[in-house]
N, CA, C and O atoms as a GROMACS GRO file, in nm:
protein
  396
    1UNK      N    1  -2.839  20.932  -7.151
    1UNK     CA    2  -2.955  20.972  -7.227
    1UNK      C    3  -2.998  20.856  -7.316
    1UNK      O    4  -2.916  20.782  -7.370
    2UNK      N    5  -3.129  20.841  -7.329
    2UNK     CA    6  -3.180  20.727  -7.406
    2UNK      C    7  -3.156  20.746  -7.555
    2UNK      O    8  -3.153  20.858  -7.606
    3UNK      N    9  -3.140  20.637  -7.619
    3UNK     CA   10  -3.119  20.632  -7.762
    3UNK      C   11  -3.250  20.659  -7.833
    3UNK      O   12  -3.356  20.621  -7.782
    4UNK      N   13  -3.249  20.722  -7.948
    4UNK     CA   14  -3.374  20.742  -8.021
    4UNK      C   15  -3.434  20.612  -8.071
    4UNK      O   16  -3.549  20.610  -8.115
    5UNK      N   17  -3.359  20.502  -8.066
    5UNK     CA   18  -3.410  20.372  -8.111
    5UNK      C   19  -3.516  20.318  -8.018
    5UNK      O   20  -3.593  20.230  -8.058
    6UNK      N   21  -3.522  20.366  -7.897
    6UNK     CA   22  -3.626  20.326  -7.804
    6UNK      C   23  -3.580  20.224  -7.704
    6UNK      O   24  -3.464  20.182  -7.702
    7UNK      N   25  -3.673  20.184  -7.620
    7UNK     CA   26  -3.639  20.090  -7.514
    7UNK      C   27  -3.597  19.952  -7.565
    7UNK      O   28  -3.518  19.884  -7.499
    8UNK      N   29  -3.647  19.912  -7.679
    8UNK     CA   30  -3.610  19.781  -7.732
    8UNK      C   31  -3.461  19.775  -7.762
    8UNK      O   32  -3.396  19.673  -7.736
    9UNK      N   33  -3.408  19.881  -7.816
    9UNK     CA   34  -3.265  19.884  -7.847
    9UNK      C   35  -3.181  19.886  -7.720
    9UNK      O   36  -3.075  19.823  -7.713
   10UNK      N   37  -3.229  19.959  -7.618
   10UNK     CA   38  -3.157  19.964  -7.491
   10UNK      C   39  -3.155  19.827  -7.424
   10UNK      O   40  -3.052  19.785  -7.369
   11UNK      N   41  -3.268  19.757  -7.428
   11UNK     CA   42  -3.275  19.623  -7.370
   11UNK      C   43  -3.183  19.528  -7.446
   11UNK      O   44  -3.117  19.444  -7.386
   12UNK      N   45  -3.179  19.542  -7.576
   12UNK     CA   46  -3.090  19.460  -7.657
   12UNK      C   47  -2.944  19.482  -7.622
   12UNK      O   48  -2.865  19.387  -7.615
   13UNK      N   49  -2.907  19.610  -7.600
   13UNK     CA   50  -2.768  19.640  -7.562
   13UNK      C   51  -2.736  19.581  -7.425
   13UNK      O   52  -2.630  19.522  -7.405
   14UNK      N   53  -2.830  19.597  -7.330
   14UNK     CA   54  -2.807  19.543  -7.196
   14UNK      C   55  -2.794  19.391  -7.200
   14UNK      O   56  -2.708  19.334  -7.132
   15UNK      N   57  -2.877  19.324  -7.280
   15UNK     CA   58  -2.868  19.179  -7.293
   15UNK      C   59  -2.735  19.138  -7.358
   15UNK      O   60  -2.676  19.037  -7.321
   16UNK      N   61  -2.690  19.218  -7.453
   16UNK     CA   62  -2.563  19.188  -7.518
   16UNK      C   63  -2.447  19.201  -7.421
   16UNK      O   64  -2.356  19.118  -7.420
   17UNK      N   65  -2.450  19.306  -7.338
   17UNK     CA   66  -2.345  19.324  -7.237
   17UNK      C   67  -2.348  19.209  -7.137
   17UNK      O   68  -2.244  19.157  -7.098
   18UNK      N   69  -2.469  19.170  -7.096
   18UNK     CA   70  -2.483  19.060  -7.000
   18UNK      C   71  -2.425  18.931  -7.058
   18UNK      O   72  -2.352  18.860  -6.988
   19UNK      N   73  -2.455  18.901  -7.182
   19UNK     CA   74  -2.404  18.778  -7.244
   19UNK      C   75  -2.252  18.784  -7.263
   19UNK      O   76  -2.185  18.681  -7.251
   20UNK      N   77  -2.198  18.902  -7.291
   20UNK     CA   78  -2.053  18.915  -7.305
   20UNK      C   79  -1.985  18.886  -7.172
   20UNK      O   80  -1.884  18.816  -7.167
   21UNK      N   81  -2.041  18.940  -7.064
   21UNK     CA   82  -1.985  18.915  -6.931
   21UNK      C   83  -1.996  18.766  -6.897
   21UNK      O   84  -1.903  18.709  -6.841
   22UNK      N   85  -2.108  18.706  -6.928
   22UNK     CA   86  -2.127  18.564  -6.897
   22UNK      C   87  -2.034  18.474  -6.980
   22UNK      O   88  -1.996  18.367  -6.934
   23UNK      N   89  -1.998  18.517  -7.103
   23UNK     CA   90  -1.902  18.439  -7.182
   23UNK      C   91  -1.764  18.440  -7.115
   23UNK      O   92  -1.691  18.341  -7.116
   24UNK      N   93  -1.732  18.555  -7.058
   24UNK     CA   94  -1.601  18.567  -6.993
   24UNK      C   95  -1.596  18.493  -6.859
   24UNK      O   96  -1.489  18.450  -6.816
   25UNK      N   97  -1.712  18.477  -6.794
   25UNK     CA   98  -1.716  18.411  -6.663
   25UNK      C   99  -1.824  18.303  -6.663
   25UNK      O  100  -1.936  18.328  -6.619
   26UNK      N  101  -1.792  18.184  -6.711
   26UNK     CA  102  -1.892  18.078  -6.721
   26UNK      C  103  -1.945  18.032  -6.585
   26UNK      O  104  -2.057  17.983  -6.575
   27UNK      N  105  -1.865  18.047  -6.481
   27UNK     CA  106  -1.911  18.009  -6.348
   27UNK      C  107  -2.028  18.096  -6.304
   27UNK      O  108  -2.123  18.047  -6.242
   28UNK      N  109  -2.022  18.224  -6.335
   28UNK     CA  110  -2.133  18.314  -6.302
   28UNK      C  111  -2.260  18.274  -6.378
   28UNK      O  112  -2.370  18.276  -6.322
   29UNK      N  113  -2.244  18.238  -6.503
   29UNK     CA  114  -2.359  18.192  -6.582
   29UNK      C  115  -2.419  18.066  -6.522
   29UNK      O  116  -2.541  18.053  -6.513
   30UNK      N  117  -2.333  17.973  -6.480
   30UNK     CA  118  -2.382  17.850  -6.417
   30UNK      C  119  -2.458  17.882  -6.288
   30UNK      O  120  -2.560  17.820  -6.260
   31UNK      N  121  -2.408  17.977  -6.209
   31UNK     CA  122  -2.477  18.014  -6.085
   31UNK      C  123  -2.613  18.077  -6.113
   31UNK      O  124  -2.710  18.050  -6.043
   32UNK      N  125  -2.620  18.161  -6.214
   32UNK     CA  126  -2.749  18.223  -6.250
   32UNK      C  127  -2.848  18.116  -6.294
   32UNK      O  128  -2.964  18.117  -6.252
   33UNK      N  129  -2.804  18.024  -6.378
   33UNK     CA  130  -2.892  17.917  -6.426
   33UNK      C  131  -2.938  17.829  -6.310
   33UNK      O  132  -3.055  17.793  -6.302
   34UNK      N  133  -2.846  17.794  -6.220
   34UNK     CA  134  -2.883  17.710  -6.106
   34UNK      C  135  -2.982  17.781  -6.013
   34UNK      O  136  -3.074  17.717  -5.961
   35UNK      N  137  -2.965  17.910  -5.993
   35UNK     CA  138  -3.060  17.984  -5.908
   35UNK      C  139  -3.199  17.987  -5.970
   35UNK      O  140  -3.299  17.973  -5.899
   36UNK      N  141  -3.206  18.005  -6.101
   36UNK     CA  142  -3.337  18.005  -6.168
   36UNK      C  143  -3.401  17.866  -6.157
   36UNK      O  144  -3.520  17.854  -6.130
   37UNK      N  145  -3.322  17.762  -6.179
   37UNK     CA  146  -3.375  17.626  -6.167
   37UNK      C  147  -3.419  17.595  -6.023
   37UNK      O  148  -3.520  17.528  -6.002
   38UNK      N  149  -3.344  17.644  -5.925
   38UNK     CA  150  -3.380  17.622  -5.785
   38UNK      C  151  -3.512  17.692  -5.751
   38UNK      O  152  -3.595  17.636  -5.680
   39UNK      N  153  -3.531  17.813  -5.802
   39UNK     CA  154  -3.658  17.883  -5.780
   39UNK      C  155  -3.775  17.806  -5.843
   39UNK      O  156  -3.883  17.797  -5.785
   40UNK      N  157  -3.752  17.751  -5.962
   40UNK     CA  158  -3.855  17.669  -6.027
   40UNK      C  159  -3.887  17.544  -5.946
   40UNK      O  160  -4.003  17.506  -5.934
   41UNK      N  161  -3.784  17.481  -5.891
   41UNK     CA  162  -3.806  17.362  -5.809
   41UNK      C  163  -3.885  17.396  -5.683
   41UNK      O  164  -3.978  17.324  -5.646
   42UNK      N  165  -3.848  17.506  -5.617
   42UNK     CA  166  -3.923  17.548  -5.497
   42UNK      C  167  -4.069  17.575  -5.530
   42UNK      O  168  -4.158  17.534  -5.455
   43UNK      N  169  -4.096  17.641  -5.642
   43UNK     CA  170  -4.234  17.669  -5.682
   43UNK      C  171  -4.310  17.539  -5.703
   43UNK      O  172  -4.424  17.525  -5.657
   44UNK      N  173  -4.248  17.443  -5.771
   44UNK     CA  174  -4.314  17.315  -5.797
   44UNK      C  175  -4.343  17.240  -5.667
   44UNK      O  176  -4.452  17.187  -5.651
   45UNK      N  177  -4.247  17.237  -5.576
   45UNK     CA  178  -4.265  17.166  -5.449
   45UNK      C  179  -4.377  17.230  -5.367
   45UNK      O  180  -4.460  17.159  -5.309
   46UNK      N  181  -4.381  17.362  -5.361
   46UNK     CA  182  -4.485  17.430  -5.283
   46UNK      C  183  -4.622  17.407  -5.346
   46UNK      O  184  -4.720  17.385  -5.274
   47UNK      N  185  -4.632  17.410  -5.478
   47UNK     CA  186  -4.760  17.386  -5.544
   47UNK      C  187  -4.808  17.243  -5.519
   47UNK      O  188  -4.927  17.221  -5.494
   48UNK      N  189  -4.717  17.147  -5.524
   48UNK     CA  190  -4.754  17.007  -5.500
   48UNK      C  191  -4.799  16.987  -5.355
   48UNK      O  192  -4.898  16.919  -5.330
   49UNK      N  193  -4.726  17.047  -5.261
   49UNK     CA  194  -4.763  17.033  -5.119
   49UNK      C  195  -4.898  17.098  -5.091
   49UNK      O  196  -4.978  17.044  -5.013
   50UNK      N  197  -4.924  17.211  -5.151
   50UNK     CA  198  -5.053  17.278  -5.131
   50UNK      C  199  -5.167  17.194  -5.187
   50UNK      O  200  -5.272  17.182  -5.124
   51UNK      N  201  -5.148  17.138  -5.304
   51UNK     CA  202  -5.251  17.053  -5.365
   51UNK      C  203  -5.279  16.930  -5.278
   51UNK      O  204  -5.394  16.893  -5.256
   52UNK      N  205  -5.171  16.868  -5.230
   52UNK     CA  206  -5.186  16.749  -5.145
   52UNK      C  207  -5.260  16.784  -5.016
   52UNK      O  208  -5.345  16.707  -4.971
   53UNK      N  209  -5.228  16.898  -4.956
   53UNK     CA  210  -5.294  16.940  -4.832
   53UNK      C  211  -5.443  16.964  -4.854
   53UNK      O  212  -5.525  16.926  -4.771
   54UNK      N  213  -5.479  17.027  -4.966
   54UNK     CA  214  -5.621  17.050  -4.995
   54UNK      C  215  -5.696  16.918  -5.012
   54UNK      O  216  -5.807  16.902  -4.961
   55UNK      N  217  -5.635  16.823  -5.083
   55UNK     CA  218  -5.699  16.692  -5.101
   55UNK      C  219  -5.716  16.621  -4.966
   55UNK      O  220  -5.819  16.560  -4.940
   56UNK      N  221  -5.614  16.629  -4.882
   56UNK     CA  222  -5.621  16.565  -4.751
   56UNK      C  223  -5.729  16.627  -4.664
   56UNK      O  224  -5.803  16.556  -4.596
   57UNK      N  225  -5.739  16.758  -4.665
   57UNK     CA  226  -5.842  16.826  -4.585
   57UNK      C  227  -5.982  16.790  -4.635
   57UNK      O  228  -6.073  16.771  -4.555
   58UNK      N  229  -5.999  16.779  -4.766
   58UNK     CA  230  -6.128  16.739  -4.821
   58UNK      C  231  -6.166  16.598  -4.774
   58UNK      O  232  -6.281  16.573  -4.739
   59UNK      N  233  -6.068  16.507  -4.774
   59UNK     CA  234  -6.095  16.371  -4.725
   59UNK      C  235  -6.133  16.371  -4.578
   59UNK      O  236  -6.222  16.296  -4.537
   60UNK      N  237  -6.066  16.453  -4.497
   60UNK     CA  238  -6.098  16.461  -4.354
   60UNK      C  239  -6.240  16.511  -4.334
   60UNK      O  240  -6.313  16.456  -4.252
   61UNK      N  241  -6.280  16.614  -4.408
   61UNK     CA  242  -6.416  16.667  -4.393
   61UNK      C  243  -6.521  16.565  -4.434
   61UNK      O  244  -6.626  16.555  -4.370
   62UNK      N  245  -6.495  16.489  -4.539
   62UNK     CA  246  -6.590  16.386  -4.582
   62UNK      C  247  -6.602  16.278  -4.475
   62UNK      O  248  -6.712  16.234  -4.444
   63UNK      N  249  -6.489  16.236  -4.418
   63UNK     CA  250  -6.492  16.133  -4.314
   63UNK      C  251  -6.566  16.183  -4.190
   63UNK      O  252  -6.644  16.108  -4.131
   64UNK      N  253  -6.544  16.307  -4.151
   64UNK     CA  254  -6.615  16.362  -4.035
   64UNK      C  255  -6.764  16.373  -4.062
   64UNK      O  256  -6.846  16.349  -3.973
   65UNK      N  257  -6.801  16.408  -4.183
   65UNK     CA  258  -6.942  16.418  -4.218
   65UNK      C  259  -7.010  16.280  -4.210
   65UNK      O  260  -7.121  16.268  -4.158
   66UNK      N  261  -6.941  16.178  -4.260
   66UNK     CA  262  -6.998  16.043  -4.253
   66UNK      C  263  -7.010  15.996  -4.108
   66UNK      O  264  -7.108  15.931  -4.073
   67UNK      N  265  -6.912  16.027  -4.025
   67UNK     CA  266  -6.918  15.990  -3.883
   67UNK      C  267  -7.033  16.061  -3.814
   67UNK      O  268  -7.104  16.001  -3.734
   68UNK      N  269  -7.052  16.188  -3.845
   68UNK     CA  270  -7.164  16.262  -3.785
   68UNK      C  271  -7.298  16.202  -3.824
   68UNK      O  272  -7.389  16.194  -3.742
   69UNK      N  273  -7.312  16.161  -3.949
   69UNK     CA  274  -7.438  16.100  -3.994
   69UNK      C  275  -7.463  15.968  -3.920
   69UNK      O  276  -7.576  15.940  -3.879
   70UNK      N  277  -7.357  15.887  -3.902
   70UNK     CA  278  -7.374  15.760  -3.833
   70UNK      C  279  -7.412  15.782  -3.686
   70UNK      O  280  -7.499  15.713  -3.633
   71UNK      N  281  -7.349  15.878  -3.622
   71UNK     CA  282  -7.383  15.907  -3.482
   71UNK      C  283  -7.525  15.961  -3.469
   71UNK      O  284  -7.595  15.929  -3.373
   72UNK      N  285  -7.568  16.041  -3.564
   72UNK     CA  286  -7.703  16.096  -3.562
   72UNK      C  287  -7.806  15.983  -3.573
   72UNK      O  288  -7.911  15.988  -3.509
   73UNK      N  289  -7.775  15.884  -3.654
   73UNK     CA  290  -7.868  15.773  -3.672
   73UNK      C  291  -7.867  15.675  -3.554
   73UNK      O  292  -7.955  15.588  -3.547
   74UNK      N  293  -7.771  15.686  -3.462
   74UNK     CA  294  -7.767  15.598  -3.345
   74UNK      C  295  -7.874  15.635  -3.243
   74UNK      O  296  -7.914  15.551  -3.162
   75UNK      N  297  -7.920  15.759  -3.245
   75UNK     CA  298  -8.022  15.804  -3.151
   75UNK      C  299  -8.159  15.787  -3.216
   75UNK      O  300  -8.178  15.829  -3.330
   76UNK      N  301  -8.255  15.725  -3.146
   76UNK     CA  302  -8.388  15.707  -3.206
   76UNK      C  303  -8.450  15.843  -3.241
   76UNK      O  304  -8.430  15.942  -3.171
   77UNK      N  305  -8.528  15.844  -3.350
   77UNK     CA  306  -8.584  15.969  -3.400
   77UNK      C  307  -8.679  16.035  -3.301
   77UNK      O  308  -8.686  16.157  -3.294
   78UNK      N  309  -8.753  15.954  -3.224
   78UNK     CA  310  -8.851  16.013  -3.132
   78UNK      C  311  -8.786  16.068  -3.005
   78UNK      O  312  -8.853  16.140  -2.930
   79UNK      N  313  -8.660  16.038  -2.980
   79UNK     CA  314  -8.595  16.083  -2.856
   79UNK      C  315  -8.481  16.180  -2.882
   79UNK      O  316  -8.403  16.208  -2.791
   80UNK      N  317  -8.469  16.230  -2.999
   80UNK     CA  318  -8.354  16.316  -3.031
   80UNK      C  319  -8.353  16.446  -2.953
   80UNK      O  320  -8.244  16.497  -2.925
   81UNK      N  321  -8.467  16.500  -2.918
   81UNK     CA  322  -8.470  16.626  -2.844
   81UNK      C  323  -8.469  16.608  -2.694
   81UNK      O  324  -8.458  16.707  -2.621
   82UNK      N  325  -8.480  16.485  -2.644
   82UNK     CA  326  -8.492  16.462  -2.501
   82UNK      C  327  -8.358  16.452  -2.429
   82UNK      O  328  -8.353  16.473  -2.308
   83UNK      N  329  -8.254  16.421  -2.499
   83UNK     CA  330  -8.126  16.400  -2.433
   83UNK      C  331  -8.064  16.533  -2.393
   83UNK      O  332  -8.059  16.627  -2.473
   84UNK      N  333  -8.016  16.541  -2.269
   84UNK     CA  334  -7.950  16.661  -2.219
   84UNK      C  335  -7.827  16.621  -2.141
   84UNK      O  336  -7.816  16.508  -2.093
   85UNK      N  337  -7.738  16.712  -2.129
   85UNK     CA  338  -7.619  16.688  -2.048
   85UNK      C  339  -7.653  16.702  -1.901
   85UNK      O  340  -7.749  16.771  -1.866
   86UNK      N  341  -7.576  16.638  -1.816
   86UNK     CA  342  -7.599  16.651  -1.672
   86UNK      C  343  -7.581  16.795  -1.628
   86UNK      O  344  -7.647  16.840  -1.534
   87UNK      N  345  -7.495  16.867  -1.692
   87UNK     CA  346  -7.472  17.006  -1.654
   87UNK      C  347  -7.588  17.097  -1.693
   87UNK      O  348  -7.594  17.211  -1.648
   88UNK      N  349  -7.681  17.047  -1.775
   88UNK     CA  350  -7.797  17.128  -1.814
   88UNK      C  351  -7.901  17.137  -1.702
   88UNK      O  352  -7.984  17.228  -1.702
   89UNK      N  353  -7.897  17.044  -1.607
   89UNK     CA  354  -7.996  17.047  -1.500
   89UNK      C  355  -7.967  17.166  -1.409
   89UNK      O  356  -7.853  17.194  -1.374
   90UNK      N  357  -8.072  17.233  -1.372
   90UNK     CA  358  -8.054  17.354  -1.290
   90UNK      C  359  -8.098  17.331  -1.146
   90UNK      O  360  -8.169  17.412  -1.088
   91UNK      N  361  -8.055  17.220  -1.089
   91UNK     CA  362  -8.085  17.193  -0.948
   91UNK      C  363  -7.982  17.265  -0.862
   91UNK      O  364  -7.862  17.257  -0.889
   92UNK      N  365  -8.027  17.334  -0.761
   92UNK     CA  366  -7.929  17.396  -0.670
   92UNK      C  367  -7.860  17.289  -0.587
   92UNK      O  368  -7.919  17.188  -0.551
   93UNK      N  369  -7.736  17.314  -0.558
   93UNK     CA  370  -7.658  17.222  -0.478
   93UNK      C  371  -7.694  17.242  -0.331
   93UNK      O  372  -7.694  17.354  -0.281
   94UNK      N  373  -7.726  17.133  -0.264
   94UNK     CA  374  -7.761  17.143  -0.123
   94UNK      C  375  -7.637  17.113  -0.040
   94UNK      O  376  -7.576  17.007  -0.053
   95UNK      N  377  -7.601  17.206   0.043
   95UNK     CA  378  -7.486  17.189   0.130
   95UNK      C  379  -7.531  17.138   0.265
   95UNK      O  380  -7.636  17.176   0.316
   96UNK      N  381  -7.452  17.051   0.321
   96UNK     CA  382  -7.486  16.999   0.454
   96UNK      C  383  -7.463  17.109   0.558
   96UNK      O  384  -7.367  17.185   0.550
   97UNK      N  385  -7.554  17.115   0.654
   97UNK     CA  386  -7.539  17.217   0.759
   97UNK      C  387  -7.436  17.170   0.858
   97UNK      O  388  -7.432  17.053   0.893
   98UNK      N  389  -7.353  17.260   0.905
   98UNK     CA  390  -7.250  17.221   1.001
   98UNK      C  391  -7.313  17.187   1.138
   98UNK      O  392  -7.413  17.248   1.176
   99UNK      N  393  -7.256  17.094   1.209
   99UNK     CA  394  -7.315  17.055   1.340
   99UNK      C  395  -7.296  17.159   1.448
   99UNK      O  396  -7.341  17.140   1.561
   0.00000   0.00000   0.00000
């Protein structure tokens, strides 16, 4: 049953019990601290990798945009609509008649 002191007192008791156990077993305390530090390191590494990937993708998009502009300017302005692929022609294929 909860104490009339409220949840703050219960949390204080639980923290006191936890610290008493950790005083008796310093190896357990070291493992808890190392796990917390490892989680912090993982968070930092993932955040750094994500930031680096976003910067790299932005650079790739800028480079592709500049390449597209240069290629667009290679075609004369008056002939930009005239170029078609060979596959665009709709000529029927003529088959040779067998002898």
